[in-house]
C-alpha positions in Angstrom: 83.8 62.0 68.3 87.1 63.9 67.5 87.6 65.8 64.3 90.2 63.3 63.1 87.7 60.5 63.6 85.1 62.5 61.7 87.4 62.6 58.7 87.5 58.9 58.0 90.8 57.3 57.0 88.9 55.7 54.2 87.8 59.1 52.9 86.9 58.9 49.2 87.5 62.6 48.4 90.2 63.1 45.7 93.6 63.6 47.2 97.0 64.7 46.0 99.9 62.5 47.1 103.2 64.0 48.2 104.6 60.5 47.9 103.5 58.5 44.9 104.2 55.1 46.4 103.0 55.0 50.0 105.0 53.1 52.6 103.0 50.3 54.2 102.4 51.1 57.9 102.0 48.4 60.5 100.7 49.0 63.9 100.4 52.5 65.3 103.8 54.0 66.1 104.7 55.2 69.6 103.4 58.7 70.6 106.8 60.2 70.3 107.7 58.6 67.0 105.0 59.6 64.4 105.0 57.9 61.0 107.3 59.4 58.4 104.9 58.8 55.6 103.1 58.8 53.4 102.3 62.5 53.6 99.1 63.5 51.9 97.3 66.7 50.8 93.5 66.8 50.9 91.5 69.1 48.7 89.2 69.9 51.7 92.0 72.0 53.1 90.8 74.8 51.0 87.3 74.5 52.4 88.6 75.0 55.9 90.7 77.8 54.7 87.6 79.6 53.4 85.9 79.1 56.8 88.9 80.4 58.8 89.3 83.4 56.5 85.6 84.3 56.8 85.7 84.1 60.6 88.9 86.1 60.6 87.4 88.9 58.5 84.3 89.2 60.7 86.5 89.0 63.8 88.3 92.1 62.6 85.2 94.2 62.1 84.4 95.2 65.6 87.8 96.8 66.6 87.5 99.8 64.3 83.7 99.8 63.9 83.1 102.6 66.3 85.9 104.9 65.2 84.2 106.5 62.2 80.9 106.9 64.1 82.5 108.1 67.4 81.0 111.6 67.2 77.5 110.2 66.5 78.0 107.7 69.4 78.6 110.7 71.7 75.3 112.3 70.7 73.1 109.2 70.6 74.4 107.5 73.7 75.3 110.4 75.9 78.9 109.3 76.3 82.2 111.1 76.0 84.6 110.9 73.0 87.2 109.2 75.2 84.6 106.5 76.1 83.8 106.0 72.4 87.5 105.6 71.7 87.8 102.9 74.5 85.3 100.8 72.6 88.1 100.1 70.3 91.0 100.3 72.8 89.5 97.6 75.0 90.0 95.0 72.3 93.7 95.6 72.3 93.8 95.2 76.1 91.8 92.0 76.2 93.7 90.7 73.2 96.9 90.4 75.3 95.9 87.7 77.9 93.6 86.0 75.4 96.4 85.5 72.8 98.7 83.9 75.4 95.9 81.5 76.5 95.1 80.2 73.0 98.1 77.7 72.9 96.8 76.1 76.1 93.3 75.9 74.7 94.6 74.4 71.5 96.6 71.7 73.4 93.5 70.9 75.5 90.7 71.1 72.9 92.2 71.2 69.4 91.8 73.7 66.6 88.2 73.1 65.7 86.9 73.5 69.3 88.9 76.7 69.7 87.2 78.0 66.5 83.9 77.0 68.1 84.7 79.1 71.2 85.5 82.0 69.0 82.2 81.7 67.1 80.2 81.6 70.3 82.1 84.7 71.6 81.2 86.5 68.3 77.5 85.8 68.7 77.5 86.8 72.4 79.4 90.0 71.6 77.0 90.9 68.8 73.8 90.7 70.7 75.1 92.1 74.0 76.1 95.2 72.0 72.7 95.3 70.4 71.1 95.0 73.8 72.9 98.3 74.7 71.0 100.1 72.0 67.7 100.0 73.9 66.7 103.6 74.3 65.2 103.2 77.8 68.7 102.4 79.2 70.7 105.0 81.0 73.9 106.2 79.3 76.0 104.3 81.8 74.0 101.1 81.4 74.1 101.3 77.6 77.8 101.9 77.6 78.4 99.0 80.0 76.7 96.6 77.6 78.6 98.0 74.6 81.8 97.6 76.4 81.0 94.0 77.5 80.1 93.2 73.9 83.5 94.5 72.8 85.2 92.3 75.5 83.7 89.1 74.0 84.6 90.3 70.5 88.2 90.7 71.8 88.2 87.1 72.9 87.1 85.9 69.4 89.5 88.0 67.3 92.9 86.5 68.5 91.7 82.9 68.2 91.5 83.1 64.4 94.7 85.2 64.1 96.8 83.0 66.4 95.7 79.7 65.0 96.3 80.6 61.4 99.9 79.3 61.1 98.8 76.1 63.0 96.0 75.5 60.4 98.6 76.0 57.6 100.9 73.5 59.3 98.2 70.9 59.9 96.8 70.9 56.3 99.4 72.3 53.9 102.7 71.0 52.7 105.9 73.0 52.0 104.6 74.2 48.7 101.6 75.9 50.2 102.2 76.6 53.8 103.4 80.2 53.5 100.6 81.1 51.1 97.9 79.7 53.4 99.4 81.6 56.3 99.4 84.8 54.3 95.7 84.4 53.3 94.7 83.9 56.9 96.9 86.6 58.3 95.7 89.4 55.9 92.0 88.5 56.5 91.8 90.3 59.8 93.2 93.6 58.4 90.8 93.3 55.5 88.0 92.9 58.1 89.2 96.0 59.9 89.2 98.0 56.7 85.7 96.8 55.9 84.6 97.8 59.4 85.9 101.3 59.0 84.1 101.7 55.6 80.8 100.0 56.5 79.9 101.3 60.0 79.0 104.9 58.9 77.2 103.7 55.7 74.4 101.5 57.1 72.4 104.2 58.9 72.4 105.6 62.5 74.5 104.3 65.3 71.8 101.8 66.6 71.2 100.5 63.1 74.9 100.2 62.6 75.3 98.1 65.7 72.4 95.9 64.5 74.1 95.3 61.1 77.3 94.3 62.9 75.2 91.8 65.0 73.6 90.3 61.9 77.0 89.9 60.1 78.6 88.3 63.2 75.7 85.8 63.5 75.5 85.1 59.8 79.2 84.0 59.6 78.8 81.3 62.3 78.0 78.4 59.9 81.5 78.9 58.4 83.0 77.3 61.5 81.6 73.9 60.4 83.9 74.0 57.4 87.0 73.8 59.7 88.4 70.5 60.8 91.4 70.2 63.2 93.6 68.0 61.1 93.4 65.5 58.2 93.6 61.7 58.6 97.1 61.7 57.2 99.4 64.7 57.8 100.9 66.7 54.9 104.4 66.9 56.6 106.4 65.6 59.4 105.8 68.7 61.5 102.1 68.3 61.2 102.4 64.7 62.5 104.1 65.8 65.7 102.0 66.3 68.9 101.8 70.0 70.0 104.6 71.2 72.3 103.3 72.9 75.4 103.4 76.7 75.5 105.1 76.5 78.9 107.9 74.5 77.2 108.3 77.1 74.5 108.3 79.9 77.1 111.1 78.2 79.1 112.9 77.4 75.9 112.9 81.1 74.8 113.8 82.5 78.3 116.3 79.9 79.5 117.4 78.2 76.3 119.7 75.2 76.8 119.2 75.5 80.6 115.6 74.4 80.2 114.9 70.7 80.5 114.1 69.3 77.0 115.0 72.5 75.2 114.9 72.2 71.5 116.1 75.7 70.5 119.7 76.6 70.4 121.0 79.9 71.8 121.2 81.2 68.3 117.7 80.2 67.4 116.4 81.7 70.6 118.2 85.0 69.9 116.7 85.1 66.4 113.2 84.5 67.6 113.4 87.3 70.2 114.5 89.7 67.4 111.8 88.6 65.1 109.1 88.9 67.8 110.3 92.4 68.6 110.4 93.6 64.9 107.0 91.9 64.2 105.4 93.7 67.2 106.9 97.1 66.2 105.7 96.8 62.6 102.2 95.7 63.5 102.0 98.5 66.0 103.3 101.1 63.6 100.7 100.1 60.9 97.8 99.8 63.3 98.6 103.1 65.0 98.9 104.9 61.7 95.5 103.4 60.7 93.9 104.7 64.0 95.5 108.2 63.8 95.4 108.7 60.0 92.9 111.5 60.0 94.6 113.2 63.0 98.0 113.0 61.2 96.7 114.3 57.9 94.0 116.8 58.7 96.3 119.4 60.4 98.4 119.7 57.2 95.3 120.2 55.0 94.1 116.7 53.9 90.4 115.8 54.0 89.0 112.7 55.7 88.3 111.3 52.2 91.9 111.6 51.1 93.2 110.3 54.5 90.9 107.3 54.1 92.2 106.7 50.5 95.7 106.7 51.8 94.9 104.0 54.3 93.1 102.0 51.6 96.1 102.4 49.3 98.4 100.9 52.0 96.2 97.9 52.5 95.3 97.3 48.8 98.8 97.5 47.5 99.9 95.2 50.4 97.2 92.7 49.5 98.3 92.5 45.9 102.0 92.2 46.9 101.2 89.4 49.4 99.2 87.5 46.8 102.1 87.7 44.4 105.0 87.0 46.8 103.6 84.3 49.1 103.6 81.6 46.4 107.2 82.7 45.5 108.2 82.2 49.1 106.6 78.7 49.0 108.2 77.6 45.7 111.2 79.8 44.7 112.6 81.5 47.8 111.4 78.8 50.2 114.8 78.7 52.0 115.4 82.4 51.9 112.9 83.9 54.3 115.6 85.6 56.4 117.4 87.0 53.4 114.2 88.4 52.0 113.5 90.1 55.3 117.0 91.6 55.4 116.3 93.2 52.0 112.8 94.4 52.5 112.7 95.5 56.1 115.3 98.4 55.8 113.2 99.7 52.8 110.1 99.5 55.0 111.9 101.3 57.8 113.1 104.0 55.5 109.5 104.5 54.2 108.2 105.0 57.8 111.0 107.5 58.5 110.2 109.4 55.3 106.8 110.3 56.6 108.4 112.9 58.8 109.1 115.0 55.7 106.3 113.6 53.4 103.4 114.6 55.6 103.2 118.2 54.5 100.7 120.3 52.5 100.2 119.7 48.8 102.2 116.4 48.7 99.4 114.0 47.8 101.4 112.2 45.1 104.4 111.7 47.4 102.2 110.4 50.2 100.5 107.9 48.0 103.9 106.7 46.8 105.0 106.2 50.4 101.8 104.4 51.2 102.4 102.0 48.3 105.9 101.2 49.5 104.6 100.7 53.0 101.9 98.4 51.8 104.1 96.3 49.6 106.8 95.7 52.2 104.8 95.5 55.4 102.1 93.1 54.3 104.6 90.9 52.4 106.6 90.6 55.6 103.6 89.5 57.7 103.5 85.8 56.6 107.3 85.7 56.4 107.5 86.7 60.1 104.9 84.2 61.2 106.4 81.3 59.2 110.0 82.1 60.1 109.0 82.2 63.8 107.2 78.8 63.4 110.3 77.3 61.7 112.6 78.5 64.5 110.5 77.4 67.4 108.7 74.3 65.8 105.7 75.5 67.7 103.3 77.3 65.2 100.5 78.2 67.6 102.9 79.3 70.5 105.1 81.5 68.3 102.1 83.0 66.6 100.6 83.8 70.0 103.8 85.6 71.1 104.1 87.6 67.9 100.5 88.8 67.9 100.8 89.6 71.6 103.8 91.8 70.9 102.0 93.6 68.1 99.0 94.5 70.3 101.2 95.4 73.3 103.2 97.8 71.2 100.1 99.1 69.6 98.7 100.3 72.9 102.1 101.9 73.7 102.4 103.6 70.3 98.9 105.1 70.3 99.3 106.5 73.8 102.8 107.9 73.1 102.0 109.5 69.7 98.8 110.9 71.0 100.7 112.5 73.9 103.3 113.9 71.5 100.6 115.8 69.6 101.5 119.5 69.2 99.4 122.1 71.0 96.8 124.5 69.5 99.5 127.2 69.3 101.7 125.1 67.0 102.1 125.6 63.3 100.0 123.9 62.0 97.9 123.5 65.1 97.6 120.0 66.7 100.1 118.5 64.2 101.6 115.1 64.7 105.1 115.7 63.5 106.7 114.7 66.8 104.6 111.5 66.8 105.9 110.7 63.2 109.5 111.3 64.4 108.9 108.8 67.2 107.3 106.3 64.9 109.8 106.6 62.1 113.0 106.5 64.2 111.7 103.6 66.4 110.7 101.5 63.4 113.9 102.1 61.5 116.2 101.3 64.4 114.1 98.1 65.2 114.1 96.8 61.6 117.8 97.1 61.2 118.1 94.5 63.9 117.1 92.0 61.3 120.7 92.0 60.1 121.7 90.3 63.3 119.7 87.1 62.7 120.7 83.9 60.9 117.1 82.8 60.5 117.7 79.0 60.3 114.4 77.4 59.1 114.7 74.3 61.3 111.1 73.1 60.9 111.3 73.3 57.1 114.7 71.5 57.1 113.4 68.6 59.2 110.3 68.3 57.0 112.5 68.1 53.8 114.7 65.5 55.5 111.7 63.3 56.4 110.3 63.5 52.9 113.7 62.5 51.5 113.9 59.5 53.9 110.5 58.2 52.9 111.5 58.5 49.2 114.6 56.5 49.8 112.6 53.8 51.6 110.2 53.7 48.7 
């Protein structure tokens, strides 16, 4: 039985009506002409949101889990530091093909079944990793199991990230869609932050891996809170059948030359710029998180202070996102592009300022920069995802492309900035100044491209028109 059938059309749960007087519907409309109304909101949308957030948080744990305990992993498992680092790097590599496959899986199986796949992958990853902790195994065998577990974790993580905007579209109307996207989008970074803090606090390396396995297993029941879609859609966009990812790819690459193209040349241009900027900003933030201690230690900051700076970036960003997302839903609902044009240059300037701010005895200045980075970057996360969905009218496809770009650039940024590290004869030794120059200049130049976009919110405009049509009929 499908998820839609599971949620009976005679559901007795309290609902909030977008249209006060529903339009009587006759027989089922043709597949390409979904009903215009009534559009309804179901309170159970929040239950599914809780489930998706919980899975997203746990999905984000494994990527940074081994970073803080890398030195202990080297001692306990007889592996090299580079091998320990690759336990995190492998997730970014596997993420790329997985992210692009999710729109196909969604079209074939639906949102709930995709979440089921992710939950199964989480459990498999958890206990394969734990199997690698058996002391009788050789170092190579143990490492192979740890790496295989990380591969399965990398399959689960993008499922919940990529499908976040689609869940928002399926269940929330125009007054809550951006907020829902924001809550889901920031859940994964929160999980990553928890993973960095928790992994060294729960005992030795083997016990730490066991704790990760228990957490990954304990979160599985949350998947039963998620349903693919409600009996009656909240908006016109939610009532439309999903567009194939192949169609979106042809549309982006060939535009009007593609058969059945729905994006204009201008919209295609805007989407490409948004995907580029989104990828660069995600990569810059993730790379800084990975290399924080390596950036700060050479100039005299301890691991504790470096960790607090990363926490400052995340926490201030979370507060800003919680405040601003409802404003984008209800006040600046038609001004996502304008908001990005204002905030992104500030964000680019903050990244550039790290070239001079990372110096001895500048703790206050660095925390100020971290605050600016957090407020602007996390605020722009749901804006980018929603604006891309509005342009393409394909929430899961555009989300897959944006997160693909973020992880692709993350791999590039980590490798480049690590290669730009100064030598031991530099002053201070092993400093990352050249890496900060690369990061700051690249980000600033990229974010200034936002001034070239028009940012037409096509999906939102159509939804508003359809609601107006129904009200006229009523």
